[in-house]
C-alpha positions as CSV (number, residue, x, y, z in Angstrom):
1,X,-69.3,110.9,246.0
2,X,-66.9,107.7,246.1
3,X,-63.8,108.9,244.7
4,X,-64.2,112.4,247.3
5,X,-64.1,109.6,249.8
6,X,-61.4,107.9,248.4
7,X,-59.8,111.1,248.8
8,X,-61.2,112.2,252.0
9,X,-59.8,108.0,253.5
10,X,-56.4,109.4,252.5
11,X,-56.1,112.2,253.8
12,X,-58.1,111.6,257.0
13,X,-54.9,108.2,257.4
14,X,-51.9,110.9,256.4
15,X,-53.6,113.5,259.4
16,X,-53.4,110.7,261.6
17,X,-49.8,110.0,261.3
18,X,-49.4,114.0,261.3
19,X,-51.0,115.4,264.0
20,X,-51.6,112.2,266.7
21,X,-48.0,111.9,267.8
22,X,-47.3,114.9,269.1
23,X,-50.6,115.2,270.5
24,X,-50.6,112.1,272.8
25,X,-46.8,111.7,274.0
26,X,-45.9,115.4,274.9
27,X,-49.3,117.0,276.0
28,X,-51.9,113.6,277.3
29,X,-48.3,111.6,278.4
30,X,-49.0,108.5,276.2
31,X,-45.7,106.2,275.5
32,X,-44.3,105.9,271.6
33,X,-45.4,102.7,271.6
34,X,-49.1,103.0,272.9
35,X,-49.3,105.7,270.4
36,X,-47.8,104.1,267.3
37,X,-50.6,100.8,268.7
38,X,-53.8,103.6,268.7
39,X,-53.0,105.3,265.2
40,X,-53.1,101.6,263.7
41,X,-56.5,101.3,264.8
42,X,-57.7,104.6,264.3
43,X,-56.2,104.2,260.5
44,X,-58.0,100.2,260.5
45,X,-61.8,102.5,261.4
46,X,-60.9,104.5,258.8
47,X,-60.7,102.1,255.9
48,X,-63.4,99.7,257.3
49,X,-66.3,100.9,254.8
50,X,-69.1,98.9,256.5
51,X,-68.9,102.4,258.9
52,X,-70.2,105.4,256.7
53,X,-68.7,108.5,258.6
54,X,-69.6,111.8,258.7
55,X,-67.0,115.1,259.0
56,X,-68.0,118.9,259.3
57,X,-66.1,121.2,257.4
58,X,-65.6,124.8,257.5
59,X,-64.8,127.0,254.9
60,X,-63.7,130.2,255.1
61,X,-63.3,133.1,252.1
62,X,-61.5,135.7,252.3
63,X,-60.6,139.1,249.8
64,X,-58.4,142.1,249.9
65,X,-60.5,145.7,249.6
66,X,-60.7,147.1,246.4
67,X,-57.9,150.1,246.9
């Protein structure tokens, strides 16, 4: 479980860098400097080992119909 948690931590940290700037600057109207400060705070919270974070995942599987 610890190893899985490390993978999720890396994934979440990378997701902050990928998804946050466009949403906060284009849609919500924040400046790039404000966005970067919030992103760093979010990364610090993700890396905080004293908090136990829970995330819901949804997996959808599909299969082509047989001919």
